[in-house]
All heavy atoms as TSV, in Angstrom:
chain	resi	resn	atom	element	x	y	z
A	1	MET	N	N	-17.902	-56.334	-21.917
A	1	MET	CA	C	-17.926	-54.922	-22.210
A	1	MET	C	C	-16.695	-54.364	-21.427
A	1	MET	O	O	-16.421	-54.675	-20.355
A	1	MET	CB	C	-19.138	-54.320	-21.691
A	1	MET	CG	C	-19.355	-52.804	-22.150
A	1	MET	SD	S	-21.088	-52.448	-21.787
A	1	MET	CE	C	-20.977	-50.808	-22.740
A	2	HIS	N	N	-16.016	-53.560	-22.228
A	2	HIS	CA	C	-14.685	-53.073	-21.707
A	2	HIS	C	C	-14.767	-51.522	-21.535
A	2	HIS	O	O	-15.296	-50.866	-22.518
A	2	HIS	CB	C	-13.589	-53.398	-22.667
A	2	HIS	CG	C	-12.240	-52.809	-22.165
A	2	HIS	ND1	N	-11.555	-53.202	-21.179
A	2	HIS	CD2	C	-11.584	-51.800	-22.655
A	2	HIS	CE1	C	-10.478	-52.427	-20.891
A	2	HIS	NE2	N	-10.468	-51.630	-21.841
A	3	TYR	N	N	-14.541	-51.074	-20.290
A	3	TYR	CA	C	-14.562	-49.594	-20.033
A	3	TYR	C	C	-13.142	-49.087	-20.124
A	3	TYR	O	O	-12.308	-49.782	-19.604
A	3	TYR	CB	C	-15.231	-49.275	-18.699
A	3	TYR	CG	C	-16.615	-49.634	-18.664
A	3	TYR	CD1	C	-17.171	-50.719	-18.058
A	3	TYR	CD2	C	-17.623	-48.690	-19.143
A	3	TYR	CE1	C	-18.579	-51.071	-18.208
A	3	TYR	CE2	C	-18.913	-48.976	-19.216
A	3	TYR	CZ	C	-19.403	-50.159	-18.657
A	3	TYR	OH	O	-20.765	-50.307	-18.604
A	4	PRO	N	N	-12.829	-47.867	-20.554
A	4	PRO	CA	C	-11.538	-47.378	-20.433
A	4	PRO	C	C	-11.074	-46.980	-18.992
A	4	PRO	O	O	-12.096	-46.760	-18.218
A	4	PRO	CB	C	-11.530	-46.072	-21.309
A	4	PRO	CG	C	-12.995	-45.678	-21.278
A	4	PRO	CD	C	-13.755	-46.992	-21.225
A	5	ARG	N	N	-9.819	-47.098	-18.770
A	5	ARG	CA	C	-9.432	-46.759	-17.304
A	5	ARG	C	C	-9.733	-45.358	-16.982
A	5	ARG	O	O	-9.658	-44.466	-17.795
A	5	ARG	CB	C	-7.918	-46.931	-17.279
A	5	ARG	CG	C	-7.516	-48.516	-17.395
A	5	ARG	CD	C	-6.020	-48.770	-16.964
A	5	ARG	NE	N	-5.773	-48.296	-15.586
A	5	ARG	CZ	C	-4.546	-48.101	-15.162
A	5	ARG	NH1	N	-3.544	-48.371	-15.889
A	5	ARG	NH2	N	-4.281	-47.763	-13.855
A	6	TYR	N	N	-10.265	-45.208	-15.762
A	6	TYR	CA	C	-10.502	-43.914	-15.318
A	6	TYR	C	C	-9.279	-42.964	-15.008
A	6	TYR	O	O	-8.325	-43.413	-14.530
A	6	TYR	CB	C	-11.261	-43.948	-13.895
A	6	TYR	CG	C	-11.500	-42.607	-13.357
A	6	TYR	CD1	C	-12.520	-41.783	-13.855
A	6	TYR	CD2	C	-10.811	-42.108	-12.248
A	6	TYR	CE1	C	-12.701	-40.532	-13.143
A	6	TYR	CE2	C	-10.951	-40.893	-11.625
A	6	TYR	CZ	C	-11.967	-40.067	-12.208
A	6	TYR	OH	O	-12.198	-38.785	-11.692
A	7	ARG	N	N	-9.326	-41.896	-15.576
A	7	ARG	CA	C	-8.061	-40.899	-15.378
A	7	ARG	C	C	-8.657	-39.583	-14.839
A	7	ARG	O	O	-9.576	-39.008	-15.397
A	7	ARG	CB	C	-7.426	-40.669	-16.688
A	7	ARG	CG	C	-6.229	-41.649	-16.840
A	7	ARG	CD	C	-5.379	-41.186	-17.977
A	7	ARG	NE	N	-5.814	-41.930	-19.160
A	7	ARG	CZ	C	-5.553	-41.489	-20.432
A	7	ARG	NH1	N	-4.672	-40.381	-20.684
A	7	ARG	NH2	N	-5.764	-42.259	-21.459
A	8	ALA	N	N	-8.224	-39.154	-13.621
A	8	ALA	CA	C	-8.588	-37.951	-13.023
A	8	ALA	C	C	-8.274	-36.864	-13.984
A	8	ALA	O	O	-7.176	-36.871	-14.662
A	8	ALA	CB	C	-8.078	-37.692	-11.653
A	9	ALA	N	N	-9.028	-35.721	-14.065
A	9	ALA	CA	C	-8.785	-34.624	-14.888
A	9	ALA	C	C	-7.417	-33.965	-14.338
A	9	ALA	O	O	-7.340	-33.852	-13.111
A	9	ALA	CB	C	-9.845	-33.574	-14.880
A	10	PRO	N	N	-6.466	-33.570	-15.245
A	10	PRO	CA	C	-5.262	-32.850	-14.821
A	10	PRO	C	C	-5.444	-31.562	-14.036
A	10	PRO	O	O	-6.608	-30.938	-14.406
A	10	PRO	CB	C	-4.589	-32.664	-16.051
A	10	PRO	CG	C	-5.625	-32.747	-17.067
A	10	PRO	CD	C	-6.613	-33.656	-16.726
A	11	PRO	N	N	-4.857	-31.344	-13.053
A	11	PRO	CA	C	-5.175	-30.230	-12.301
A	11	PRO	C	C	-4.855	-28.826	-13.096
A	11	PRO	O	O	-3.960	-28.875	-13.996
A	11	PRO	CB	C	-4.178	-30.081	-11.065
A	11	PRO	CG	C	-3.113	-31.096	-11.481
A	11	PRO	CD	C	-3.777	-32.120	-12.343
A	12	ARG	N	N	-5.723	-27.855	-13.042
A	12	ARG	CA	C	-5.594	-26.685	-13.786
A	12	ARG	C	C	-4.317	-25.880	-13.327
A	12	ARG	O	O	-4.131	-25.850	-12.040
A	12	ARG	CB	C	-6.806	-25.746	-13.518
A	12	ARG	CG	C	-7.980	-26.271	-14.190
A	12	ARG	CD	C	-9.078	-25.364	-14.141
A	12	ARG	NE	N	-10.249	-25.923	-14.805
A	12	ARG	CZ	C	-11.543	-25.294	-14.830
A	12	ARG	NH1	N	-11.681	-24.152	-14.333
A	12	ARG	NH2	N	-12.499	-25.947	-15.473
A	13	PRO	N	N	-3.535	-25.318	-14.256
A	13	PRO	CA	C	-2.377	-24.691	-13.860
A	13	PRO	C	C	-2.701	-23.319	-12.891
A	13	PRO	O	O	-3.743	-22.582	-13.292
A	13	PRO	CB	C	-1.652	-24.117	-15.080
A	13	PRO	CG	C	-2.817	-24.319	-16.116
A	13	PRO	CD	C	-3.767	-25.368	-15.627
A	14	ARG	N	N	-2.094	-23.229	-11.826
A	14	ARG	CA	C	-2.360	-22.098	-10.960
A	14	ARG	C	C	-1.188	-21.121	-10.915
A	14	ARG	O	O	-0.036	-21.567	-10.925
A	14	ARG	CB	C	-2.705	-22.607	-9.665
A	14	ARG	CG	C	-3.959	-21.958	-9.076
A	14	ARG	CD	C	-4.080	-22.357	-7.577
A	14	ARG	NE	N	-5.466	-23.065	-7.512
A	14	ARG	CZ	C	-5.878	-23.520	-6.388
A	14	ARG	NH1	N	-5.200	-23.414	-5.291
A	14	ARG	NH2	N	-7.123	-24.102	-6.272
A	15	ARG	N	N	-1.402	-19.756	-10.780
A	15	ARG	CA	C	-0.082	-19.049	-10.734
A	15	ARG	C	C	0.599	-19.224	-9.379
A	15	ARG	O	O	-0.197	-19.265	-8.366
A	15	ARG	CB	C	-0.695	-17.478	-10.949
A	15	ARG	CG	C	-1.245	-17.356	-12.275
A	15	ARG	CD	C	-1.531	-15.751	-12.452
A	15	ARG	NE	N	-2.287	-15.590	-13.765
A	15	ARG	CZ	C	-2.728	-14.550	-14.155
A	15	ARG	NH1	N	-2.796	-13.483	-13.383
A	15	ARG	NH2	N	-3.424	-14.456	-15.288
A	16	ALA	N	N	1.850	-19.143	-9.369
A	16	ALA	CA	C	2.590	-19.313	-8.200
A	16	ALA	C	C	2.466	-18.103	-7.255
A	16	ALA	O	O	2.499	-18.208	-6.070
A	16	ALA	CB	C	4.085	-19.512	-8.582
A	17	ASP	N	N	2.254	-16.956	-7.753
A	17	ASP	CA	C	2.228	-15.782	-6.928
A	17	ASP	C	C	0.929	-15.480	-6.275
A	17	ASP	O	O	0.704	-14.707	-5.373
A	17	ASP	CB	C	2.692	-14.434	-7.730
A	17	ASP	CG	C	1.839	-14.220	-8.902
A	17	ASP	OD1	O	0.932	-15.063	-9.163
A	17	ASP	OD2	O	2.033	-13.295	-9.632
A	18	GLY	N	N	-0.155	-16.414	-6.712
A	18	GLY	CA	C	-1.345	-16.308	-5.903
A	18	GLY	C	C	-2.273	-15.028	-6.249
A	18	GLY	O	O	-3.110	-14.714	-5.577
A	19	THR	N	N	-1.900	-14.393	-7.438
A	19	THR	CA	C	-2.781	-13.229	-7.829
A	19	THR	C	C	-4.087	-13.688	-8.538
A	19	THR	O	O	-4.099	-14.853	-9.005
A	19	THR	CB	C	-2.053	-12.329	-8.862
A	19	THR	OG1	O	-1.676	-13.095	-9.950
A	19	THR	CG2	C	-0.763	-11.784	-8.194
A	20	LEU	N	N	-5.146	-12.839	-8.428
A	20	LEU	CA	C	-6.291	-13.347	-8.821
A	20	LEU	C	C	-6.303	-12.931	-10.456
A	20	LEU	O	O	-5.612	-12.069	-10.886
A	20	LEU	CB	C	-7.472	-12.377	-8.345
A	20	LEU	CG	C	-7.708	-12.588	-6.835
A	20	LEU	CD1	C	-8.878	-11.686	-6.294
A	20	LEU	CD2	C	-8.341	-13.956	-6.619
A	21	SER	N	N	-7.028	-13.633	-11.166
A	21	SER	CA	C	-7.112	-13.385	-12.707
A	21	SER	C	C	-7.966	-12.166	-12.851
A	21	SER	O	O	-8.800	-11.656	-11.924
A	21	SER	CB	C	-7.903	-14.486	-13.356
A	21	SER	OG	O	-9.177	-14.581	-13.073
A	22	PRO	N	N	-7.731	-11.397	-13.927
A	22	PRO	CA	C	-8.462	-10.145	-14.167
A	22	PRO	C	C	-9.933	-10.319	-14.100
A	22	PRO	O	O	-10.721	-9.436	-13.577
A	22	PRO	CB	C	-7.964	-9.657	-15.537
A	22	PRO	CG	C	-6.686	-10.344	-15.691
A	22	PRO	CD	C	-6.678	-11.659	-14.953
A	23	LEU	N	N	-10.464	-11.478	-14.618
A	23	LEU	CA	C	-11.871	-11.585	-14.698
A	23	LEU	C	C	-12.551	-11.767	-13.351
A	23	LEU	O	O	-13.581	-11.131	-12.991
A	23	LEU	CB	C	-12.266	-12.933	-15.477
A	23	LEU	CG	C	-13.662	-13.234	-15.612
A	23	LEU	CD1	C	-14.509	-12.201	-16.248
A	23	LEU	CD2	C	-13.896	-14.589	-16.261
A	24	THR	N	N	-11.772	-12.471	-12.434
A	24	THR	CA	C	-12.191	-12.727	-11.124
A	24	THR	C	C	-12.246	-11.269	-10.337
A	24	THR	O	O	-13.207	-11.041	-9.633
A	24	THR	CB	C	-11.294	-13.646	-10.364
A	24	THR	OG1	O	-11.128	-14.874	-11.105
A	24	THR	CG2	C	-11.822	-13.938	-9.016
A	25	PHE	N	N	-11.298	-10.550	-10.547
A	25	PHE	CA	C	-11.245	-9.260	-9.902
A	25	PHE	C	C	-12.284	-8.324	-10.301
A	25	PHE	O	O	-12.893	-7.753	-9.530
A	25	PHE	CB	C	-9.751	-8.593	-10.276
A	25	PHE	CG	C	-9.637	-7.256	-9.445
A	25	PHE	CD1	C	-9.222	-7.281	-8.164
A	25	PHE	CD2	C	-9.686	-6.080	-10.226
A	25	PHE	CE1	C	-9.161	-6.188	-7.507
A	25	PHE	CE2	C	-9.511	-4.939	-9.531
A	25	PHE	CZ	C	-9.263	-4.881	-8.230
A	26	ILE	N	N	-12.580	-8.369	-11.609
A	26	ILE	CA	C	-13.743	-7.496	-12.193
A	26	ILE	C	C	-15.063	-8.021	-11.610
A	26	ILE	O	O	-15.865	-7.144	-11.256
A	26	ILE	CB	C	-13.645	-7.679	-13.766
A	26	ILE	CG1	C	-12.520	-6.933	-14.253
A	26	ILE	CG2	C	-15.077	-6.973	-14.266
A	26	ILE	CD1	C	-12.285	-7.189	-15.789
A	27	LEU	N	N	-15.209	-9.274	-11.509
A	27	LEU	CA	C	-16.467	-9.746	-10.858
A	27	LEU	C	C	-16.701	-9.393	-9.413
A	27	LEU	O	O	-17.679	-9.004	-8.992
A	27	LEU	CB	C	-16.481	-11.339	-11.104
A	27	LEU	CG	C	-16.847	-11.782	-12.409
A	27	LEU	CD1	C	-16.887	-13.322	-12.540
A	27	LEU	CD2	C	-18.210	-11.325	-13.013
A	28	LEU	N	N	-15.533	-9.509	-8.670
A	28	LEU	CA	C	-15.551	-9.181	-7.294
A	28	LEU	C	C	-15.864	-7.694	-7.078
A	28	LEU	O	O	-16.455	-7.412	-6.056
A	28	LEU	CB	C	-14.227	-9.453	-6.633
A	28	LEU	CG	C	-13.928	-10.976	-6.315
A	28	LEU	CD1	C	-12.427	-11.213	-5.774
A	28	LEU	CD2	C	-14.841	-11.495	-5.324
A	29	VAL	N	N	-15.482	-6.842	-7.975
A	29	VAL	CA	C	-15.849	-5.373	-7.811
A	29	VAL	C	C	-17.220	-5.160	-8.391
A	29	VAL	O	O	-17.957	-4.355	-7.908
A	29	VAL	CB	C	-14.747	-4.598	-8.594
A	29	VAL	CG1	C	-15.106	-3.132	-8.565
A	29	VAL	CG2	C	-13.370	-4.791	-7.869
A	30	THR	N	N	-17.513	-5.727	-9.579
A	30	THR	CA	C	-18.736	-5.368	-10.231
A	30	THR	C	C	-20.058	-5.782	-9.669
A	30	THR	O	O	-21.051	-5.117	-9.345
A	30	THR	CB	C	-18.743	-5.826	-11.696
A	30	THR	OG1	O	-17.600	-5.437	-12.327
A	30	THR	CG2	C	-19.951	-5.380	-12.377
A	31	VAL	N	N	-20.067	-7.117	-9.105
A	31	VAL	CA	C	-21.213	-7.755	-8.588
A	31	VAL	C	C	-21.867	-7.066	-7.430
A	31	VAL	O	O	-22.976	-6.704	-7.339
A	31	VAL	CB	C	-20.954	-9.307	-8.331
A	31	VAL	CG1	C	-22.174	-9.900	-7.563
A	31	VAL	CG2	C	-20.773	-10.067	-9.651
A	32	PRO	N	N	-21.025	-6.746	-6.361
A	32	PRO	CA	C	-21.710	-5.950	-5.260
A	32	PRO	C	C	-22.119	-4.617	-5.722
A	32	PRO	O	O	-23.170	-4.157	-5.126
A	32	PRO	CB	C	-20.507	-5.786	-4.254
A	32	PRO	CG	C	-19.496	-6.811	-4.573
A	32	PRO	CD	C	-19.669	-6.988	-6.114
A	33	ALA	N	N	-21.463	-3.802	-6.651
A	33	ALA	CA	C	-21.965	-2.629	-7.059
A	33	ALA	C	C	-23.290	-2.778	-7.816
A	33	ALA	O	O	-24.203	-1.905	-7.619
A	33	ALA	CB	C	-21.003	-2.053	-8.129
A	34	VAL	N	N	-23.481	-3.734	-8.670
A	34	VAL	CA	C	-24.714	-3.953	-9.225
A	34	VAL	C	C	-25.845	-4.342	-8.227
A	34	VAL	O	O	-27.020	-3.815	-8.440
A	34	VAL	CB	C	-24.678	-5.145	-10.215
A	34	VAL	CG1	C	-25.926	-5.468	-10.826
A	34	VAL	CG2	C	-23.656	-4.632	-11.429
A	35	VAL	N	N	-25.477	-5.156	-7.260
A	35	VAL	CA	C	-26.568	-5.462	-6.315
A	35	VAL	C	C	-26.896	-4.106	-5.537
A	35	VAL	O	O	-28.183	-4.012	-5.165
A	35	VAL	CB	C	-26.017	-6.459	-5.348
A	35	VAL	CG1	C	-26.935	-6.620	-4.103
A	35	VAL	CG2	C	-25.838	-7.807	-6.125
A	36	ALA	N	N	-25.954	-3.357	-5.145
A	36	ALA	CA	C	-26.258	-2.059	-4.436
A	36	ALA	C	C	-27.108	-1.118	-5.240
A	36	ALA	O	O	-28.207	-0.667	-4.745
A	36	ALA	CB	C	-25.045	-1.317	-4.011
A	37	VAL	N	N	-26.950	-0.984	-6.485
A	37	VAL	CA	C	-27.698	-0.050	-7.402
A	37	VAL	C	C	-29.031	-0.697	-7.429
A	37	VAL	O	O	-30.114	0.025	-7.536
A	37	VAL	CB	C	-26.964	0.027	-8.701
A	37	VAL	CG1	C	-27.939	0.668	-9.678
A	37	VAL	CG2	C	-25.738	0.831	-8.646
A	38	ALA	N	N	-29.122	-2.002	-7.674
A	38	ALA	CA	C	-30.520	-2.663	-7.782
A	38	ALA	C	C	-31.384	-2.437	-6.523
A	38	ALA	O	O	-32.557	-2.133	-6.596
A	38	ALA	CB	C	-30.307	-4.183	-8.107
A	39	ALA	N	N	-30.691	-2.581	-5.396
A	39	ALA	CA	C	-31.390	-2.340	-3.994
A	39	ALA	C	C	-31.914	-0.926	-3.870
A	39	ALA	O	O	-33.004	-0.635	-3.493
A	39	ALA	CB	C	-30.445	-2.756	-2.883
A	40	LEU	N	N	-31.069	-0.015	-4.422
A	40	LEU	CA	C	-31.434	1.381	-4.305
A	40	LEU	C	C	-32.603	1.738	-5.320
A	40	LEU	O	O	-33.551	2.602	-4.933
A	40	LEU	CB	C	-30.312	2.377	-4.533
A	40	LEU	CG	C	-29.062	2.402	-3.508
A	40	LEU	CD1	C	-27.925	3.234	-4.093
A	40	LEU	CD2	C	-29.751	2.959	-2.203
A	41	ARG	N	N	-32.551	1.107	-6.513
A	41	ARG	CA	C	-33.749	1.470	-7.509
A	41	ARG	C	C	-34.923	0.807	-7.156
A	41	ARG	O	O	-35.989	1.247	-7.512
A	41	ARG	CB	C	-33.255	0.872	-8.680
A	41	ARG	CG	C	-32.005	1.663	-9.403
A	41	ARG	CD	C	-32.351	1.846	-10.771
A	41	ARG	NE	N	-31.338	2.847	-11.354
A	41	ARG	CZ	C	-31.095	2.998	-12.559
A	41	ARG	NH1	N	-31.801	2.377	-13.430
A	41	ARG	NH2	N	-30.137	3.769	-13.058
A	42	ALA	N	N	-34.862	-0.354	-6.246
A	42	ALA	CA	C	-36.142	-1.017	-5.842
A	42	ALA	C	C	-37.088	-0.026	-5.011
A	42	ALA	O	O	-38.297	-0.373	-4.975
A	42	ALA	CB	C	-35.786	-2.271	-5.243
A	43	ARG	N	N	-36.432	0.725	-4.242
A	43	ARG	CA	C	-37.309	1.545	-3.282
A	43	ARG	C	C	-38.029	2.742	-4.075
A	43	ARG	O	O	-37.645	3.250	-5.036
A	43	ARG	CB	C	-36.212	2.324	-2.448
A	43	ARG	CG	C	-35.658	1.233	-1.466
A	43	ARG	CD	C	-34.843	1.947	-0.564
A	43	ARG	NE	N	-34.113	0.890	0.380
A	43	ARG	CZ	C	-33.417	1.169	1.414
A	43	ARG	NH1	N	-33.193	2.432	1.775
A	43	ARG	NH2	N	-32.787	0.293	2.117
């Protein structure tokens, strides 16, 4: 039985300037806000 040679997945391209993607930024802002609202509503 012959297995194909293992090849590591190519690294994902990363921006050189190190900025966050818009989706990541939105999640970083939205998730804590949602958690805070949920905590206030639970009382």
